N, C-alpha and C positions, 0 to 999 in steps of 0.2 A: 417510349420507346418499342420498335418491335421486335420481338423475341426470337426471331430470325435475322436483324441486324444486331442485337449485341453477341447473339452466341456465334453469330458462323460471319459476318461481312466485316467489323471492326474488327476481331481479332485477325483472321485473315489480312487487312490490308496493311493493318499496325506489323505484321508478319512481313508483307512485303516490302514496307518499307523501312525495319530492322535489317533484312535483307539488304536492300539497297544500300543500306550505312554499311553493312558489314563488305559487300562489295567493293565501293569506294575505299574503305581503309584497307583492303587487299590489294588493289592498283596501285597504292600510295606507300605500299612497306616493302621488303623486300623477305622479312619474316611473317609465316603464316599464325604467330602467334596474336598480334593485336586482333585480325579480321575472327579468330576462334575465340576470342574474349567477347565480343561483340555478339558473337553466335550463341555464347555459353549465355551470358547475362542477357540478352532478351528471351531467348528461349526459358530462361525462368521464371522473367516476369511473366510471359503468357500462360507459361504451363500453371503459374500460381493464380491468373486471375481466371482462365479457363481453362481447367485442369479434364474436363470431359472430351475433349477432343485433343490432344494434346501432342498426339502421333501427327495430324496434319499439319500443327506448325512448326514441329520438327523437320518435317518432311518439305515445308516454304522454305524454312531459315535452311535447311542444309542444301537445297538445289541451288539456294540463291548464288552462292560463289561458281558452282558449273555453267552453270544458265548468264550468268553476267558479266564473270568475266571475259569470256567472247564478245560481247554484246557492247562492255566499254571500251575493248582495243578495236572495234570494226567503228566506233562511234569517235574515235582520236584520242583514248586516253593510252597515256605512254607507260605501262609497267616498268618496275625495273629490271624486269628477269623478261628473257627470251623471248619470243611472242607464240604461242600456238593456239590454233583454231579452237580444239578442244583437248582440253586436261582431264582424262580422265581421273586423276590423283586426285583432283577438287574433289570428289564424290566422298573423299575424308571429311571433309566437312560436315556431313549426317554426323559424326561422332559427338564433337561437342553441342552441336544443336538437338539431338536427341539426351543427350548429360544434362544439359540445361534446362529443356522442356522438365523430363523428367524430373529431377533435383527440386526443380518448384511443384510438381505435382504433388510430390513426398513431403516438402514444407508445408501446402496447403493440407494435406492430410492430419499431419503431426499436431498443426494449430488447431485444426476442427477436431483432432478426438484432444484437445489439452483442453480448450476453450468450452468441451461440452461433458466433461468432466467439473471442471469447475462453476459452473453456472446449476 
């Protein structure tokens, strides 16, 4: 497979898919913890598999709630909270996205260092 596909396109598409799932979870829950968990776990996986551009995956995941919630409402989703066109408070989703992504990078680095010493 082409290296640009495996380094950029595939993980970006996966990040968009995880972000879409996080938006769906967010639009169907009163509390933000479920969507934050999706962002942390998805970010962890992306950061562990593709650590070189971890900031990109965290930004895509974190902005998915900010961008996706208003789009979902415009498309007919009925969130359990009062509707707003743009909610700047949803930018807080960047925090769990970055935490999860860089936790994945850290685990990848720790496992890489541990396997380098063993082998």
